[in-house]
C-alpha positions in Angstrom: -14.0 -2.2 -7.3 -10.5 -3.5 -7.1 -9.2 -6.9 -8.3 -9.8 -8.7 -4.9 -13.4 -7.5 -5.0 -13.7 -8.8 -8.6 -12.2 -12.1 -7.6 -14.8 -12.5 -4.8 -17.6 -11.5 -7.2 -16.4 -14.1 -9.8 -16.2 -16.7 -7.1 -19.8 -15.9 -6.0 -21.3 -15.7 -9.5 -19.6 -18.7 -11.0 -20.2 -20.8 -7.9 -16.5 -21.6 -7.5 -15.3 -23.2 -4.3 -12.2 -21.1 -3.6 -10.8 -17.7 -4.1 -7.8 -19.3 -5.7 -9.9 -20.8 -8.5 -11.7 -17.5 -9.0 -8.4 -15.6 -9.2 -7.1 -18.1 -11.8 -10.2 -17.4 -13.8 -9.9 -13.6 -13.6 -6.2 -13.8 -14.5 -6.9 -16.1 -17.4 -9.4 -13.6 -18.8 -7.0 -10.7 -18.4 -4.1 -12.7 -20.0 -6.5 -13.6 -22.9 -7.3 -9.9 -23.5 -3.6 -9.0 -23.4 -2.7 -11.8 -25.8 -5.5 -10.8 -28.2 -4.4 -7.2 -28.2 -0.8 -8.2 -28.9 -1.8 -10.6 -31.7 -4.8 -8.8 -33.4 -4.8 -5.3 -31.9 -8.4 -5.7 -30.9 -10.6 -7.8 -28.5 -14.4 -7.5 -28.8 -16.7 -8.7 -26.1 -20.2 -8.2 -27.7 -22.5 -6.3 -25.4 -19.6 -5.4 -23.1 -17.2 -3.4 -25.2 -14.0 -3.5 -27.3 -10.4 -3.1 -26.4 -8.2 -1.6 -29.2 -4.6 -0.8 -29.6 -4.3 2.9 -30.7 -1.2 4.5 -32.2 -0.3 7.9 -30.8 1.8 9.9 -33.2 5.0 11.8 -32.2 4.3 15.3 -31.2 5.8 18.4 -29.7 5.2 19.1 -26.0 6.5 21.4 -23.4 8.4 20.7 -20.2 6.2 22.3 -17.6 9.1 23.0 -15.2 11.4 24.8 -17.7 9.0 25.8 -20.5 11.4 24.1 -23.0 9.9 22.4 -26.0 10.4 18.7 -26.1 9.7 16.0 -28.7 7.3 13.3 -27.4 7.9 10.0 -29.2 5.2 8.0 -31.0 3.7 5.3 -28.8 0.9 2.8 -28.5 -1.9 2.7 -26.0 -5.0 0.7 -25.3 -8.5 2.3 -25.6 -11.8 0.8 -24.5 -15.1 1.6 -26.2 -18.1 0.6 -24.2 -20.7 -1.7 -25.7 -24.4 -1.0 -25.7 -25.3 -3.7 -23.2 -22.8 -2.3 -20.6 -23.8 1.3 -21.4 -27.5 0.5 -20.8 -26.8 -1.4 -17.6 -24.8 1.5 -16.1 -27.4 4.0 -17.2 -30.1 1.9 -15.7 -28.3 1.7 -12.3 -27.7 5.4 -12.3 -31.3 6.2 -12.9 -32.4 3.9 -10.1 -30.2 5.7 -7.5 -32.1 9.0 -8.0 
């Protein structure tokens, strides 16, 4: 599913009258998650999952083209840990397909 599909699904499920309103709702949720990660480093959606900022330490790597060792700088990334409700929902859908 891509963002336009998600917008259409939100429009349908929320009973919104326009795609524009649904897109504003989707964008507001995404911006809220981004703001929460920047402020607190974590956003928990009980039953769905949790987004967390993770620190990646500096490390040594290798340039695949030349084989030369290079230093990779420390960085931050976002990780998602799936919640039990979502996990069960996806597992249920997979088992129904068989």
